[in-house]
N, C-alpha and C positions, 0 to 999 in steps of 0.2 A: 655677502662679504666677497670682496674682489680676490681673485686668485693671483698670487705672486705679485703683490703691489710693490712698486718701487717709486721713490720720489726723485724727480728730475729737476735740476736747475736749468737756466737758460743755456749755460755753457755745456752742460752735459747733453742737452737735447741736440745742440749744434754738433758736438763731437760724435754723437750717435748717428746723426744723419750723414755726416761725412764718412764715418767708418762703413755704414751700410751702403753708401754709394760705391765705395771701393770694393766691398764684398760682392755686390751685385754684378760688377764688371768681372770680377773673378769667377762668378757663377756662370757668366756667359761663356768663359773659357771652359768651365766644367761641362756645360752643355755640348760644346764642340767635342770635348773628350768622349762623352757618352755616345755622341753620334759616330765618332771615329771607331770606338770599340764595337758598336753594333755593326758597322760596315765591315770591320775586320773579321768578326765572327761569321757574318754572312758569306764573305769571300772564302773563308776556311772551310765552311760546310759545303759550298758549291764546288770547291776543288775536288772533293771526293763524293760528289752527289751520286755517281754511278754505283758506288759501293754501299749506298744506304737505301733502305726501303723508301718508297714514295710516301713518307709520312710528313705531316705538317710540323716540322721541328724548327721552322724559320720564325716562329712567333716570338722567340726571345730576341734575336737580332733585330727583327722588325720593331719590336717595342722599344728597344734601346735607341734605335734610329729616331723614332717618333718622339721619345722622351727628350732626347738630346736637342732636337729642333725646337720643341716647346720650351725647354729650359732656356735656350738662348733668347727666345722672344720674350718670355716672361721676365727674365732677369734684366734684359735691356730696358724694358718698361720700368721695372723696379729701380734701376739706377737713375733714370730720369726723375722719378717721383722723389727719391731720397735726396737728390741734388737740389730740387726745388724746395724741399721741406726745411732747408737751412733757414729760409726766409718764411716767417709765419704767414705773411700776406699771400705768398705764392702757394701755400698749402691749401688755401681756399679753393683753388681750381681743381685740386685732387681730392677734396674732402669726400665727395659722393662716390668717388671711384675706389677709394682706399679699401673699404670693407669688401666689396666684390672681388677686388684684386687679391686680398688676403685669403678669402674663401677659395678662390680658384687656385691660388698657389698652394694652399693646404692640400687640396685633392691631387694636385700635380705631384707634390712631395710624397704623398701616399703612393702614387703610381711608381715613383722612383724606388721606393721600398719594395713594392711588388716585383719590379724588374730585378732587383738584387736577389730576392728569394727565388725567383724563377730560374736564375742562373744555377742555383744549387739543387733544384728539383728536376731539372731536365735530363739528368744523367740516366735515369731509368728509361725514358723514351729514346734517348740517344743509343743506349745499349741494345734495345730491341730493334731499332732501325738498322744498326750495324749488323746484328745477328742475321736478320732476314736478308739484308742487302748483300752481305758477303757470301752467304749461301747461294743466292741467285747468281752472283758474279762468277763464282767457281763453277757453277753448273753450265754456264755459257762460255767458259774459258776457251773451249775448243772451236767455237763458232766464229772463226775469223773471216769467213766468207759471207756471213749473214749481215745484211744492212742493219745498222744501229748497234751492232756488237763487234764491229771490225777491230776497234781499238781496246776492247775490254781485256784481252789477253795482255797487252802491253801495260794497261792500268794496274792489273793484279800483280804482274811481275815487278813493276816499279814500286808498288806498295810493299811487297815482301822484301825487296832489296833495301828500300829506304828505312823501313821500320824494323828490319831484321826479325821478321815474323814468318810464319808458314801456316797456311790454312786458316780456317775460321777460329777453331779452338785449339788446333795443333796440327802437326804434319799428317796425322792419321786421317784427317778429313779427306785428303786427296785419294785415299784408298777406296772410298765409297762412291766416287763419281768418275765418269769417263772424261778425262781431261786431254786425251790425245784425239785429234781429229781423224775421221775415217779416211780422209784423203791421203793420209800418211801410213795407212795400214794395207798390207798385202793380203787381200782376201783369198788368194790362192794357197796360202800357207795354212797347214792344218792347225798349227799352234794358235794362230789368230782366230780361226773359226771355232776352235774348242773353247777359247777364252770367252768368246761372245755367248756360247751356249752354256757356259758354266754358271750363269746366274739367271734368275727368272726375268729380270728386266732387260736382258739382251744387250748388255753394255760391255765395253772393253775395259775391264777393271784391272788395275795394276797395284802392286805394293811398291809404288814409286811416287816421286814428287817432281814438280817442275824444277828447272835449274835454279830459279830465283830463290829456292828454299835453302840453297847451300850456304853454309857458314864459311866465308872466305878467310876467316882467321884460323881455321883448323889446319894443322900441319899435314893431315892426311888428305889425299884426293877425295873429292866429294862422292859419297855413295848415295845416289838418288834413284837407282833402279834395284829391284829385288832387295829391298831394305830388310825384310824379315827372313831372308834366305841366308843362313850362315855359311853354307857350303859354296855360295856363289862368289865369295870374297875371301882373300887371304887373311888369316889371323883376325877373324871377325866374329863377334858374338853380339847378336842383336839385343839380347836381354840385358847384358851387363856393360857393354861398351858405350861410352859417351858418343852419341852420333854427331856427325859433323853437319847437322842441319839446325836451322833455327827452331828452338823449342817453344818459343812463345807464340800463341795464336794471334792473328792479326786483329781480331775483335778486341782482345785485351790491350794490344799495343795502341790501337786507335782510340780506345776508350780512355786510356791513361793520357794520351796526347790532348784529346778534347777536354777531358776533365780538368787538366791543369789550366787550360785556356779559360774555360768558363768559370772556374773557381777564382782565378785571378781577376777576371772581369767583374765577378760578383762582389769581390772585396772592394774594388775601386768604386763600383756603383753604391755599395753600402757606405763608404766614406763620403761619397758625393751626397747621399741622402742626409747624413748627419750635418754636413756643411749647409745644405739647403734648409734644413730644419732650424739651424742656428740663425740663418739670415731671416727666415720667416718670423722667428721669435722676436728678433730685433725690430723688424718692420711693425709688428703688432704693438710693441712698446712705444715706438715712435708715433704711431697713429693715435693711440689712446692718450698719450701725454699731450700731444698737440690739440686734440679735441678738448681736453680739459683747460688748456690755455685759452682757447676761444670762448669757453663758457665763462671764464674769469674776466676776460676782456683786457688783461694786461700781458703783452707778449714777453715781458721780462720776468714774470712771476714764476714761482715754483709750481710744478704740477705733478700729479700722480699718474703713473702708467701701470697697466696690468694686462695679463693675458685674457682673463675673463672678468667681466664686471661683477658677475655673481658666481656662486659655486657651480660645480659641474652638474649636480642634480638640479639646482634651480634653473640653470641655463637650459638644460634638456627639457624641463617642465614648461618653461616659457615658450620654447620653440615648438613643443608639441601642441600647446594651446593655440599658438598662432596658426599652425597647420590645420588644427581641428576647427577653428573658427572660419578659416577660408573654405573648408569643406561644407560647413553649414550655410554660409552665405550663398554658395553656388548650388545648393540642394534644390531639386525640383519636386513640388508636391502636386497631388492630383485632388480635384474636388470630388463631390459625390457622383458627378456625371462622367468621371474619368478624364476630364480635361486637365491638362497640366497647368499649374499655377506656379509662377516663379516668384520667389521671395524678393520683394522690392524694399530696400531700406526706407525707414520712415522719413529720413531727411529728403527723399525724393519728392514728397508731397509738396514741399515748399516750391518746387519748380513749377507746379501746376496751380498754385494758389490754394486757398482754403476750400474745403469742400462746401458745397451749397446744398441746403435742404430743398426739397421740392416746393415748399411753401414760399421760400424767398426767391426761387428762380422764376 
C-alpha cells in the first residue's frame, strides 16, 4: 500500500511544478545563506585562534560551507527539472535522472540536519579549547620578546577590555602565574629576589592583575596591585568590598559569545532543513504523479502521487533483497581443486549457442 497517496489533476500537477520551481530557487538563496553562516563562524573562530587550543573545531563551519555550496548546486538543478516538468513531454528527458536526484537530495538533506545538530553539540569542545588556550595565553603573557608571542599580551589585554572579563575563570588566576616580564624586574632588590625564592617554581608571583582587568565604571581608582592586602589601601577590605575588577572569567565570557552565535546559526540551519525537506517531498510527489501519467498514456488524466509506492517495511525488504541478490550474483565459488568458479547467468549460454555433445561434434 502506497504511503501518503494523493490524487493530482493536470492543473494541480502544473501548479505543483511551478511552486517547486520557485521554492528551488529560494533554496539556492538558502544555500548561499548556509555558506555565508559557515564562513562567518570560521572568521569568528580565527579571530581568537591564539586563545584556543589547537583543536579541530573548524569541522562545523567547514561542513556548513560545503553544505551551502552543495545546496546551491542541487537546488539549481532541481529548479531546472521542475520548470521542465510543467510539460509532460519534457519530463521524459529527466525521467531517469529524477530518482537518483531525489536519493542524493535526501542524503544531502540529512547532512543539513547533522550540521544543525553539530552546532548544538560543539559547545563542550569549544569550552575545552578555550580553557586550555586561555591558560596557555596567560602563561606566555609576559613573553613580549619571544618570536611568535610578541602580540599575545596585546591580544589578552584587548580581550579582557572588550569582553569585560579577567583571567580564565576569574581574576585570581593571575595570582598563580608570573605575568610580569623579568626585563622589568630589578634583580638587585632584596624584595624581588625573596619573591622569586618564595615558591618552588621560582616565579615572580603577585596578588595583582594586569591593568586590562580594571572596571572603568567603578568610581574608585583601580586597585590592581596587592589586592589581598587590606593595609596597603585606604578604607579597603578585600573580603567584603566589591572590587573594581571584572569578576567574570574570560572563558565564560567567550563561551557565552560563541554559544549565542552557534545556537543562532543552528536554528537557521534547522529551519533550512525543514524547508529543504518540504521541497524534497514536493519533488517526490511530482515525480511519482508524472510517472503514473506516462503509464496511463493520457497527459491530461488524473494520477496518483506518493512518497513510497509500498509501506516502509515492504520497501526496506525489497531493497534488502535487491542488495542480497547482487551479492549472490557476484559471489565466487571454488571447485574441488581450489580453482575459482565465477557464477555465470544462464542467459549467457545463448551467446555461445547450444552446447554440443561429443557425439554430434
